[in-house]
C-alpha positions as CSV (number, residue, x, y, z in Angstrom):
1,M,3.5,-1.2,15.1
2,G,0.9,-3.1,17.2
3,S,0.8,-6.0,14.8
4,W,4.6,-6.4,15.0
5,K,4.4,-6.5,18.8
6,A,1.7,-9.1,18.6
7,I,3.8,-11.2,16.2
8,F,6.8,-10.9,18.5
9,L,4.8,-12.0,21.5
10,V,3.7,-15.2,19.6
11,L,7.3,-15.8,18.6
12,A,8.6,-15.2,22.2
13,F,6.1,-17.7,23.5
14,A,7.1,-20.2,20.9
15,F,10.8,-19.8,21.5
16,S,10.3,-20.5,25.2
17,F,9.5,-24.2,24.2
18,A,12.5,-24.9,22.0
19,S,16.3,-25.1,22.0
20,P,18.5,-23.1,19.6
21,A,19.5,-26.3,17.9
22,A,15.9,-26.7,16.7
23,A,15.7,-23.5,14.7
24,I,15.6,-23.5,10.9
25,T,18.0,-21.6,8.6
26,W,16.9,-19.2,6.0
27,Q,19.2,-17.1,3.7
28,G,22.1,-18.4,5.9
29,L,20.6,-17.1,9.1
30,T,19.6,-19.3,12.0
31,P,17.5,-17.8,14.9
32,A,19.3,-18.2,18.2
33,R,22.6,-18.8,16.5
34,S,23.1,-15.9,14.1
35,N,23.4,-12.3,15.1
36,Y,22.7,-8.8,13.7
37,D,26.0,-8.6,11.9
38,D,25.2,-11.9,10.1
39,A,21.9,-10.3,8.9
40,V,23.8,-7.2,7.6
41,K,26.2,-9.5,5.8
42,A,23.3,-11.4,4.2
43,F,21.1,-8.4,3.3
44,G,23.0,-5.2,3.5
45,K,22.1,-2.2,5.7
46,P,18.6,-2.3,7.1
47,Y,16.2,0.3,5.7
48,Q,14.2,0.6,8.9
49,Q,14.5,-0.2,12.6
50,H,11.7,-0.5,15.2
51,R,11.9,-0.9,18.9
52,V,9.5,-3.8,19.7
53,D,10.0,-3.6,23.5
54,N,12.8,-3.0,26.0
55,Q,14.6,-6.1,25.0
56,V,14.1,-6.5,21.3
57,D,14.5,-4.5,18.1
58,M,13.2,-5.3,14.6
59,F,15.3,-4.5,11.6
60,S,13.8,-4.4,8.1
61,F,15.9,-5.4,5.1
62,K,15.3,-5.6,1.4
63,T,16.2,-9.2,0.3
64,K,18.7,-9.5,-2.5
65,N,18.1,-13.1,-3.4
66,S,14.3,-13.2,-3.1
67,G,13.0,-10.7,-5.7
68,D,11.5,-7.6,-4.1
69,G,10.8,-9.4,-0.8
70,K,11.5,-8.0,2.6
71,A,12.9,-9.6,5.7
72,H,12.2,-8.4,9.2
73,V,14.8,-9.6,11.7
74,F,14.0,-9.6,15.4
75,V,17.2,-9.1,17.4
76,Q,17.7,-9.3,21.1
77,R,19.3,-6.0,22.3
78,K,21.7,-7.3,25.0
79,D,23.7,-9.7,22.7
80,K,22.5,-8.9,19.2
81,R,21.3,-12.5,18.7
82,I,18.6,-13.1,16.1
83,L,15.4,-14.4,17.8
84,A,13.2,-14.8,14.6
85,I,13.0,-13.8,11.0
86,A,9.8,-12.7,9.2
87,F,9.7,-12.8,5.4
88,A,7.2,-11.0,3.3
89,P,7.0,-12.9,0.0
90,P,7.7,-10.7,-3.1
91,Q,4.8,-12.2,-5.1
92,Y,1.4,-13.8,-4.4
93,L,1.6,-17.0,-2.4
94,S,-1.7,-18.7,-1.7
95,R,-2.8,-20.8,1.3
96,E,-3.3,-23.6,-1.2
97,D,0.4,-23.3,-2.2
98,I,1.4,-23.6,1.5
99,H,-0.8,-26.6,2.0
100,K,0.6,-28.3,-1.0
101,A,4.2,-27.7,0.2
102,F,3.7,-28.5,3.9
103,K,0.4,-30.4,4.1
104,E,-2.0,-29.6,6.9
105,P,-0.8,-27.2,9.7
106,D,-0.2,-28.4,13.2
107,E,-2.3,-25.6,14.6
108,V,-4.5,-22.8,13.3
109,I,-5.4,-19.7,15.3
110,R,-6.5,-16.1,14.7
111,D,-4.6,-13.1,16.0
112,E,-6.3,-10.3,17.9
113,E,-7.1,-8.6,14.6
114,G,-8.9,-11.7,13.4
115,R,-6.2,-12.7,10.8
116,L,-5.5,-16.4,10.2
117,I,-2.2,-17.9,11.4
118,E,-1.0,-21.4,10.8
119,F,1.8,-23.2,12.6
120,Y,4.0,-25.9,11.2
121,G,6.1,-27.4,14.0
122,D,8.4,-29.1,11.5
123,P,10.0,-27.3,9.5
124,G,9.3,-24.6,12.1
125,L,7.2,-22.0,10.4
126,M,4.4,-19.6,11.3
127,I,2.3,-18.4,8.3
128,N,0.3,-15.2,8.7
129,Y,-2.4,-14.6,6.1
130,D,-4.0,-11.5,4.7
131,D,-7.6,-10.5,5.6
132,D,-8.9,-12.8,2.9
133,D,-7.5,-15.9,4.6
134,K,-6.1,-17.0,1.1
135,S,-2.9,-15.1,0.5
136,V,0.3,-15.2,2.6
137,K,1.2,-11.9,4.3
138,L,4.2,-13.1,6.2
139,L,6.2,-16.3,6.8
140,L,8.0,-16.5,10.1
141,T,10.7,-18.8,11.4
142,L,10.0,-20.7,14.5
143,P,11.9,-23.3,16.5
144,T,10.8,-26.8,15.3
145,G,8.4,-28.6,17.6
146,T,6.6,-25.5,18.9
147,A,3.3,-25.7,17.1
148,G,0.5,-26.8,19.3
149,K,1.8,-24.9,22.3
150,K,-0.7,-22.0,22.0
151,K,-4.2,-23.0,23.0
152,T,-6.2,-20.4,21.0
153,P,-8.1,-22.3,18.2
154,V,-9.8,-20.7,15.3
């Protein structure tokens, strides 16, 4: 659970720099505008729930429209608003594939476990790589324009 808490802390930091209008939509869900009920409508009942901290829960869903992928939706407890969405791709996705699609990242850091993370301020993504630095472990929605706010370079 420690890694989810670390991911959430990065997301919370990023969300402090952007307005809800700047968030991207994925599978019909827009962080800061959609809520938990919208996630259930999009994916069905969650198969798992974790308490991230006193204010946020993470719900894990199997995605219907994305193969065997999984979506982890971070929800604010007090109003059930979605803060962020993390998507685990159902098949291998390489760092090279990401760079072809989005060009060079706005910022590159390593998390406390040494894993590579790349930020793309527009379209508003955070890419978390496996230990090999070559395959995508998780894609996370971020408000656009937040890359470059965390000053911890690789």
